[in-house]
C-alpha positions as CSV (number, residue, x, y, z in Angstrom):
1,M,-0.2,0.0,-0.3
2,E,1.3,3.4,-0.9
3,L,0.1,6.8,-1.6
4,A,-0.1,8.1,-5.4
5,A,-0.4,12.0,-4.6
6,P,1.3,12.3,-1.0
7,W,1.7,15.9,-1.6
8,A,-2.0,16.0,-1.0
9,L,-1.4,15.3,2.8
10,T,0.0,19.0,3.3
11,L,-3.4,20.1,3.1
12,L,-4.2,19.0,7.0
13,P,-3.3,21.9,8.6
14,L,-5.2,24.6,6.4
15,P,-8.2,24.4,8.8
16,W,-6.3,25.5,11.8
17,L,-3.7,28.2,9.7
18,L,-7.4,29.9,9.1
19,A,-8.9,29.4,12.1
20,W,-5.5,30.9,13.7
21,R,-5.3,33.7,10.9
22,R,-9.5,34.5,11.8
23,S,-9.0,34.8,15.5
24,E,-5.7,37.0,15.3
25,G,-7.7,39.2,13.1
26,S,-10.4,39.9,15.4
27,Q,-8.1,40.0,18.5
28,R,-6.7,43.2,16.3
29,I,-10.0,44.5,15.3
30,A,-11.2,44.3,18.8
31,A,-8.1,45.9,20.3
32,G,-8.8,48.8,18.0
33,A,-12.7,49.2,18.5
34,I,-14.3,51.6,20.6
35,R,-15.2,49.9,23.7
36,W,-18.8,49.6,24.5
37,P,-19.8,49.6,28.1
38,H,-22.5,46.8,27.6
39,W,-20.5,44.5,25.4
40,K,-20.1,41.9,28.2
41,E,-24.0,41.6,28.9
42,V,-24.4,41.6,25.1
43,S,-22.2,38.2,24.5
44,A,-23.6,36.4,27.7
45,L,-26.7,36.8,26.2
46,A,-25.7,35.5,22.8
47,A,-24.0,32.5,24.5
48,K,-26.9,31.5,26.2
49,L,-29.4,31.8,23.2
50,A,-26.8,30.1,20.9
51,P,-27.7,26.5,20.5
52,R,-25.6,24.1,22.1
53,R,-23.6,21.6,20.1
54,N,-24.7,18.6,21.1
55,F,-21.7,16.5,18.8
56,P,-17.6,15.8,19.5
57,G,-15.6,19.0,18.8
58,W,-13.0,16.9,16.9
59,L,-15.5,15.3,13.9
60,P,-15.0,18.3,11.9
61,G,-11.1,17.7,12.2
62,L,-11.5,13.6,11.5
63,A,-13.7,14.4,8.5
64,W,-10.7,16.7,7.3
65,L,-8.2,14.2,7.9
66,L,-10.1,11.3,6.2
67,L,-10.8,13.7,3.2
68,C,-7.1,14.9,2.6
69,L,-5.9,10.8,2.9
70,A,-8.7,10.1,0.0
71,A,-6.9,13.2,-1.9
72,A,-3.8,11.6,-1.4
73,R,-4.7,8.5,-3.7
74,P,-4.0,5.3,-1.5
75,V,-3.5,2.3,-3.5
76,E,-2.6,-1.1,-3.3
77,W,-0.2,-2.7,-5.7
78,S,0.1,-6.7,-6.2
79,E,3.2,-8.3,-6.6
80,Q,5.6,-8.1,-9.7
81,M,4.0,-10.7,-12.6
82,P,6.4,-11.4,-15.7
83,T,4.9,-10.9,-18.4
84,Q,5.6,-12.1,-22.4
85,R,4.1,-10.7,-25.6
86,S,4.5,-12.4,-28.6
87,G,4.1,-11.1,-32.2
88,R,4.5,-12.5,-35.6
89,E,5.8,-11.1,-38.6
90,L,5.6,-13.3,-41.4
91,M,4.5,-13.7,-45.6
92,L,1.7,-15.6,-47.1
93,A,2.9,-17.0,-50.7
94,V,-0.8,-18.4,-51.7
95,D,-0.9,-20.3,-55.2
96,V,-2.9,-18.9,-57.8
97,S,-2.5,-21.1,-61.0
98,G,-4.7,-23.0,-62.9
99,S,-4.3,-26.2,-60.9
100,M,-5.8,-24.4,-58.0
101,A,-9.0,-24.9,-59.8
102,A,-9.5,-28.6,-58.6
103,D,-12.5,-29.2,-56.6
104,D,-11.2,-31.8,-54.2
105,M,-11.9,-30.1,-51.2
106,V,-14.9,-30.2,-48.7
107,I,-16.2,-27.7,-46.4
108,G,-19.5,-28.1,-44.3
109,G,-20.2,-31.0,-46.7
110,R,-19.8,-29.3,-50.0
111,R,-17.3,-29.7,-52.3
112,V,-15.2,-26.8,-53.6
113,D,-12.2,-25.7,-55.1
114,R,-9.0,-25.4,-53.7
115,L,-8.4,-21.7,-54.0
116,T,-11.7,-21.3,-51.8
117,A,-10.6,-23.6,-49.4
118,V,-7.6,-21.8,-48.7
119,K,-9.5,-18.4,-48.5
120,A,-11.8,-19.5,-45.5
121,V,-9.0,-21.4,-43.5
122,A,-6.4,-19.0,-44.1
123,G,-9.1,-16.0,-43.2
124,D,-9.8,-17.7,-39.9
125,F,-5.9,-17.6,-39.4
126,L,-5.4,-14.1,-40.3
127,E,-8.4,-13.3,-37.7
128,R,-6.0,-14.5,-34.8
129,R,-3.1,-12.3,-35.8
130,Q,-4.6,-9.4,-34.3
131,G,-1.1,-7.6,-33.5
132,D,0.8,-9.2,-35.7
133,R,1.8,-8.2,-39.4
134,V,1.3,-10.2,-42.3
135,G,2.2,-9.9,-46.0
136,L,0.3,-11.3,-49.2
137,I,2.3,-12.9,-52.2
138,L,0.2,-14.2,-55.0
139,F,1.7,-16.3,-57.5
140,G,1.0,-18.1,-60.8
141,Q,3.0,-17.7,-63.7
142,Q,4.6,-14.5,-61.9
143,A,4.7,-13.0,-58.9
144,F,3.2,-10.3,-56.9
145,L,3.2,-8.5,-53.9
146,M,-0.7,-7.6,-53.0
147,T,0.3,-6.7,-49.6
148,P,3.2,-5.3,-47.3
149,L,3.8,-6.4,-43.9
150,T,1.1,-4.5,-42.4
151,L,-0.7,-4.4,-39.0
152,D,-3.8,-4.0,-41.1
153,L,-5.2,-7.7,-41.5
154,A,-8.7,-6.4,-43.0
155,S,-6.5,-5.4,-46.1
156,V,-4.4,-9.0,-46.4
157,R,-7.8,-10.9,-46.1
158,Y,-9.4,-8.7,-48.6
159,Q,-6.7,-8.9,-51.2
160,L,-6.8,-12.5,-50.2
161,D,-10.8,-13.1,-50.8
162,T,-11.0,-11.0,-54.4
163,S,-7.8,-13.1,-55.5
164,A,-9.0,-15.2,-58.3
165,I,-7.3,-18.6,-60.0
166,G,-5.3,-17.6,-63.0
167,L,-5.0,-13.9,-61.6
168,A,-1.1,-14.3,-62.1
169,G,-1.1,-16.6,-65.0
170,R,-2.2,-20.5,-65.1
171,E,1.5,-21.9,-64.5
172,T,3.4,-21.9,-61.3
173,A,6.5,-20.0,-60.0
174,I,7.5,-21.4,-57.1
175,G,11.1,-19.8,-57.1
176,D,10.1,-16.6,-58.1
177,A,7.8,-16.7,-55.1
178,I,10.6,-17.2,-53.0
179,G,12.9,-15.1,-54.4
180,L,10.3,-12.0,-54.0
181,A,9.8,-12.6,-50.3
182,V,13.4,-12.7,-50.0
183,K,13.6,-9.0,-51.8
184,R,10.8,-7.8,-49.4
185,L,12.4,-9.4,-45.9
186,R,15.8,-9.2,-46.2
187,E,15.9,-6.1,-44.7
188,R,14.0,-7.4,-41.6
189,P,15.7,-8.4,-38.5
190,E,16.7,-12.4,-38.9
191,A,14.1,-13.8,-37.2
192,E,11.5,-12.3,-38.3
193,R,12.4,-13.2,-42.0
194,V,9.4,-16.0,-42.4
195,L,7.6,-17.0,-45.0
196,V,4.7,-19.4,-45.2
197,L,4.4,-21.2,-49.5
198,L,1.5,-22.9,-50.2
199,T,1.2,-24.4,-54.0
200,D,-0.8,-27.5,-55.4
201,G,1.8,-28.0,-58.1
202,V,5.6,-28.0,-59.6
203,N,7.6,-25.2,-60.5
204,T,6.8,-24.5,-64.3
205,A,7.2,-20.8,-64.9
206,G,9.3,-18.2,-63.4
207,A,13.0,-16.5,-64.3
208,L,14.6,-17.9,-60.8
209,D,14.1,-21.8,-60.4
210,P,13.6,-23.7,-57.0
211,E,16.9,-24.3,-56.2
212,S,18.7,-20.8,-57.2
213,A,15.6,-19.6,-55.0
214,T,16.0,-21.9,-51.4
215,Q,19.9,-20.9,-52.0
216,L,18.9,-17.2,-52.1
217,A,16.9,-17.7,-48.7
218,V,19.3,-19.3,-46.9
219,Q,22.0,-16.7,-47.9
220,H,19.0,-14.2,-46.4
221,G,18.5,-16.2,-43.6
222,L,14.4,-16.6,-44.7
223,R,12.5,-19.5,-43.1
224,V,10.4,-20.7,-45.5
225,H,7.6,-23.4,-44.5
226,T,5.9,-25.0,-47.5
227,I,2.2,-26.7,-47.5
228,G,1.4,-29.1,-50.4
229,M,-2.2,-28.7,-50.9
230,G,-4.7,-31.2,-52.7
231,S,-6.1,-34.7,-52.1
232,E,-4.6,-37.8,-53.5
233,D,-7.8,-39.1,-55.4
234,G,-8.5,-35.8,-57.6
235,G,-11.7,-33.7,-58.2
236,R,-12.4,-31.8,-61.2
237,S,-10.3,-29.4,-62.5
238,G,-11.2,-26.4,-64.4
239,L,-9.2,-24.8,-67.7
240,F,-10.8,-21.8,-69.3
241,G,-14.4,-22.9,-68.1
242,L,-14.0,-26.6,-69.1
243,M,-14.3,-29.1,-66.0
244,M,-12.0,-31.9,-66.4
245,P,-11.4,-35.0,-64.2
246,A,-8.1,-35.1,-62.3
247,T,-6.3,-37.8,-61.0
248,G,-5.0,-36.3,-58.0
249,A,-2.4,-33.3,-56.6
250,E,0.7,-33.2,-58.7
251,I,2.8,-32.2,-55.7
252,D,6.7,-31.9,-55.8
253,E,7.0,-33.2,-52.5
254,A,10.5,-33.8,-52.7
255,M,11.7,-30.1,-53.6
256,L,9.2,-28.5,-50.8
257,T,10.5,-30.6,-48.4
258,S,14.3,-29.9,-49.5
259,I,13.2,-26.1,-49.4
260,A,11.7,-26.2,-46.0
261,E,14.6,-28.4,-44.4
262,R,17.3,-26.1,-45.9
263,T,16.4,-22.8,-44.8
264,G,15.0,-24.0,-40.9
265,G,11.1,-24.3,-41.7
266,R,8.6,-27.2,-42.1
267,Y,7.2,-28.9,-45.3
268,F,3.2,-29.8,-44.2
269,R,0.7,-32.4,-46.5
270,A,-2.8,-30.6,-46.9
271,R,-5.1,-33.1,-48.4
272,N,-8.5,-31.8,-46.9
273,A,-9.8,-28.8,-45.4
274,R,-9.5,-30.4,-41.9
275,E,-5.8,-31.3,-42.2
276,L,-5.1,-27.4,-43.8
277,A,-6.7,-25.6,-40.6
278,E,-4.7,-28.3,-38.6
279,I,-1.2,-27.2,-40.4
280,Y,-2.4,-23.1,-39.3
281,A,-2.5,-23.7,-36.0
282,E,0.6,-25.7,-35.8
283,L,2.3,-22.7,-37.7
284,D,0.7,-20.4,-34.2
285,R,3.0,-22.5,-32.3
286,L,6.1,-22.7,-34.9
287,E,6.6,-18.9,-35.3
288,P,6.3,-17.0,-32.0
289,L,8.5,-13.9,-31.6
290,P,8.4,-13.4,-27.8
291,E,9.4,-9.9,-26.9
292,S,10.6,-8.4,-23.2
293,A,7.9,-6.6,-21.7
294,S,8.2,-5.2,-17.8
295,P,6.9,-7.0,-15.4
296,V,3.7,-6.0,-14.8
297,R,2.0,-4.8,-11.4
298,L,-1.3,-4.6,-10.9
299,Q,-2.6,-1.5,-9.1
300,R,-6.4,-1.3,-7.2
301,E,-7.0,2.1,-5.7
302,R,-8.4,2.4,-2.2
303,F,-9.5,6.0,-2.0
304,M,-13.3,5.2,-1.7
305,L,-13.0,4.2,1.5
306,P,-11.3,6.6,3.5
307,L,-13.3,9.3,0.6
308,A,-16.6,7.5,2.2
309,A,-15.7,7.5,5.8
310,G,-15.0,11.2,5.4
311,L,-18.1,12.2,3.9
312,A,-19.9,9.8,7.0
313,V,-18.1,12.0,9.2
314,L,-18.6,15.2,7.9
315,M,-22.5,14.7,7.6
316,L,-22.7,13.2,11.2
317,A,-21.1,16.6,12.2
318,W,-23.9,18.3,10.4
319,A,-26.5,16.7,11.3
320,L,-25.9,16.4,15.0
321,P,-26.6,20.1,15.8
322,R,-29.6,19.5,13.8
323,W,-31.1,16.5,15.4
324,P,-33.9,17.5,18.0
325,R,-33.2,17.9,22.0
326,K,-35.6,16.8,24.6
327,T,-37.1,19.7,26.1
328,G,-38.9,19.9,29.6
329,Q,-42.5,19.8,30.3
330,G,-44.0,23.4,30.0
331,A,-43.2,26.7,28.1
């Protein structure tokens, strides 16, 4: 327990100082005044007619003491509790090539294409990232930075939700996506250079091959987590509006595993929406960035107790002189 505003206690002697100044002034006036011969008789009569106090004289002093104590704001502190905040800064790279049109994912009992499943699951993932900085790369035949690292997760989700299959071309440039992430994250502290790359195919386009992109990521300390997307039995894939059978996701798992292992990340396989959601939950645990924070001490204000007591004593001192007194019979 301590006082947050101890200077308020300096007000304690104020009433007594005022009373002293008042009495001193009265004495000076009386000394210089003309003497009235009947002053003693009038003073005695006034004292006889004045209502007698029927309360202890120290009540106002006690009320003032309690009010000054309340103004000093007594507070109670809890013990120091160590705290640790965790923040994440990562880039999402999502494949929007033509193969993402295969509808081999099931959400709510309904078959949907792979990109729709990614939007649904990644949207929930982004909602849990409050306080984190996330960026978005969309890649197909080319890789584009749609959103730089930002705390505005609503913008990231909007860019993802409004993306369309074939937006960046029908082919898959995995190497270019990694290279673009290196370019955008190389200025960040090394522990914060993280890329989550999601694709359902093999590298078929781009100016940078996956091997060179991986070397570049290792050189700049970029950690890459890779996710292979798509079921093994396949569904239907759309090409220029035509639907045709698909035999399953053609994922270069050896390449994705190598990228992840060489950069210090992990490779995940998402055969359905449930597994994709579990992967994002695992990424929550893999990429915490602990930040040192000052120990927290909870402060509880305790001024209400002396304030309430002071007001109660003050009301008592005001009410007692006005309390009806018993009088004798007759007048």
